[in-house]
C-alpha positions as CSV (number, residue, x, y, z in Angstrom):
1,M,12.9,-12.7,-23.1
2,S,9.4,-13.9,-22.1
3,A,6.6,-15.3,-24.2
4,V,3.3,-13.5,-24.1
5,S,0.3,-15.3,-25.6
6,F,-2.7,-12.8,-26.2
7,L,-6.1,-14.5,-25.7
8,A,-7.3,-12.7,-28.8
9,P,-5.2,-10.5,-31.1
10,P,-4.6,-7.2,-29.9
11,P,-6.6,-4.8,-32.3
12,G,-5.1,-3.9,-35.3
13,L,-2.6,-7.1,-35.4
14,E,-5.0,-9.6,-36.1
15,P,-4.1,-12.5,-36.5
16,L,-1.1,-12.3,-34.1
17,V,-1.4,-13.6,-30.5
18,D,2.0,-14.9,-30.1
19,F,4.7,-12.5,-29.1
20,E,8.0,-12.0,-27.3
21,L,8.4,-9.3,-24.5
22,T,11.7,-8.2,-24.3
23,A,13.3,-5.5,-21.9
24,V,15.5,-2.9,-23.6
25,A,18.9,-2.9,-22.0
26,G,19.7,0.3,-20.1
27,A,16.1,1.6,-20.1
28,E,14.5,0.1,-17.1
29,G,10.8,-0.5,-17.6
30,L,11.1,-0.2,-21.3
31,Y,10.2,-3.2,-23.0
32,T,9.9,-4.4,-26.6
33,L,6.7,-6.8,-27.7
34,Q,7.4,-8.3,-30.8
35,A,5.5,-10.5,-33.0
36,A,6.8,-14.2,-33.0
37,E,5.4,-15.0,-36.5
38,R,6.2,-11.3,-38.1
39,P,9.6,-10.1,-36.2
40,E,9.2,-6.7,-38.1
41,I,6.1,-6.1,-36.0
42,R,7.3,-4.4,-32.9
43,L,5.8,-2.2,-30.4
44,F,7.4,-0.1,-27.7
45,T,5.9,-0.4,-24.0
46,I,6.7,1.0,-20.7
47,D,5.9,-0.7,-17.5
48,A,2.8,1.3,-16.0
49,A,3.5,0.6,-12.3
50,R,7.1,1.8,-12.7
51,H,6.7,5.0,-14.9
52,L,3.1,5.9,-14.4
53,P,2.1,5.3,-10.6
54,G,-1.2,6.9,-10.4
55,Y,-2.0,4.9,-13.7
56,S,-4.6,2.3,-12.6
57,P,-7.6,1.3,-14.9
58,E,-9.8,-1.0,-13.5
59,L,-9.7,-4.9,-14.9
60,P,-13.1,-6.1,-15.1
61,D,-13.8,-9.4,-12.9
62,D,-14.4,-11.1,-16.4
63,K,-11.4,-10.4,-17.9
64,A,-9.3,-11.1,-14.6
65,A,-10.7,-14.5,-14.9
66,D,-9.8,-14.9,-18.7
67,L,-6.4,-14.0,-17.8
68,G,-6.2,-16.3,-14.6
69,V,-5.4,-13.5,-12.0
70,S,-7.2,-12.7,-8.9
71,T,-4.9,-9.5,-7.5
72,A,-3.4,-6.7,-9.3
73,D,0.2,-8.2,-8.3
74,E,-0.6,-11.0,-10.6
75,V,-0.7,-8.6,-13.4
76,L,2.0,-6.8,-15.5
77,A,0.4,-3.9,-16.7
78,L,2.2,-2.3,-20.1
79,V,1.0,0.8,-22.3
80,V,2.1,1.0,-25.8
81,V,4.6,4.0,-26.2
82,T,4.7,5.8,-29.6
83,P,8.0,7.6,-30.2
84,S,8.5,10.9,-32.5
85,R,10.7,13.5,-32.6
86,E,8.1,15.7,-31.0
87,G,8.3,13.6,-28.2
88,S,6.7,10.3,-27.2
89,T,3.1,9.6,-26.5
90,V,1.4,6.6,-24.8
91,N,-1.9,4.9,-25.2
92,L,-3.7,5.2,-21.7
93,A,-7.0,4.2,-23.4
94,A,-5.8,0.5,-24.2
95,P,-3.3,-1.2,-21.7
96,V,-1.7,-4.6,-22.6
97,L,-2.3,-6.7,-19.5
98,V,0.0,-9.8,-19.0
99,N,-0.4,-12.8,-16.3
100,R,3.2,-12.5,-14.6
101,A,3.2,-16.1,-14.2
102,T,1.5,-17.8,-17.4
103,G,2.4,-15.2,-19.7
104,A,-1.3,-14.9,-20.8
105,G,-2.0,-11.5,-22.4
106,L,-4.9,-9.2,-23.3
107,Q,-5.2,-5.7,-24.5
108,L,-8.0,-4.2,-22.5
109,V,-9.9,-1.7,-24.8
110,L,-11.3,1.0,-22.2
111,D,-14.7,1.8,-22.7
112,D,-14.8,5.4,-21.1
113,D,-13.3,8.8,-21.9
114,V,-11.2,8.9,-18.8
115,F,-8.0,7.7,-20.5
116,P,-6.7,9.3,-23.7
117,V,-5.3,7.1,-26.6
118,Q,-2.4,9.8,-27.0
119,A,-1.2,11.2,-23.8
120,E,2.3,13.2,-23.7
121,L,4.7,10.8,-21.8
122,A,7.0,13.8,-20.6
123,A,3.8,15.5,-19.0
124,L,2.7,12.3,-17.4
125,V,6.5,11.4,-15.8
126,G,7.1,14.9,-15.1
127,A,10.1,15.4,-17.3
């Protein structure tokens, strides 16, 4: 497990800021992000670099400074997955960014319409 402390509560999860990021056994690049104070609150996330290599939203300089990073290699970029029987979707409009060294995190809500809130995961990974 790895602790993630959000600089501000992720939208919709206020006032929670402390989470545990845990790899899902047997599913490389898939993680759970579970609230430390409310373990019943758990999100599934995937490593964007591993599963969505063409996905690279821009991290504004002020947000990079807030996270304490200066290069993309210092950031673990995750996207939230919503599983369903019809097929899983991912939220590309609000990636979760984590400083790999410190565990500081933020959910970056993108202002443009380039990335959808619900993109079909299978279509993105070519499945």
